[in-house]
N, C-alpha and C positions, 0 to 999 in steps of 0.2 A: 387700305387705300383703294384698291381696285377689286371689284367683285367678279367681273367677267374674266373667265379663264383665258380666253383668246386675247383679250386686251392686255392682261397681265403678261402673257407670253411675248407679245409684241414689245412691251416696255422692257422686258428682260432682254430681248434680242437687241434692242437699241442700246441698253446698258452694256451688253457684251461688246457691241461694235465700238462704243466710246472707250471702253477699257483697252481693247486691242489697239485702236488707233492711238490712244494716249501712250501706251507702252512702246509702240513703234517710234513715236516721236521722241520719247525719252532716250531711247537707245541711239538713234541717229537723227538728230533734229534737222540738220541741213538737208540731208537726203530725203527725209520724209516730207519736209516742207516743199521741196521742189516737185514732189509727186502731184501737188495740188496747183501747179502753175497753169494748168490748162483750164479753159472755161471763160467765164465772164472776167472783165478787167479787174473787178474787185478781188476775186480770188487770186488772180495773178499777182496783183500788188501785195496782197497779204502774204502769199507764199514767199515772195522775194524778201519782204521785211523779216519774216521768221527765219529765213536762211541766213540773213546777215546778222541776226541777233540770236544765236543759239541758246543763250542762258534764258532769255525771255521766252523763247519757244519751249524750252523744257518746263518752265513754270506753267505755261498754258497747257501743255500736254499732261502735266501732272494733275492740274485741276480737272482736265477732261476725264482722265482715268478715275479720279475721285468721284466725280459726278456719276460716272457709269457704275461704280461700285455701290454708291448710295441708291441708285435706281434699282439695281438688282437686289440689294438688301431689303428695300422697302416693299418689293413685290414678291418676296419669298414667304411662303406660308409657315414653314417649319420653324421651331425654336431650336435649331441645330447649333446655334452659336455664332 
């Protein structure tokens, strides 16, 4: 997928951040959603909606973690499994 080692590492770092953020959201969706209430009005509105609907928030956080794992898997060189 990516030939440049530095680019691959940056994509893996992004994947790691997605996985970590997704797991935090899965564990405590309301608390985690409210962490993002600061900033532009759009992020404030989204965080409030996620806090009100924890089941939907968990589904989004699960998808986020899955995308992060897919990124890491696609950018790993070894056939380690």
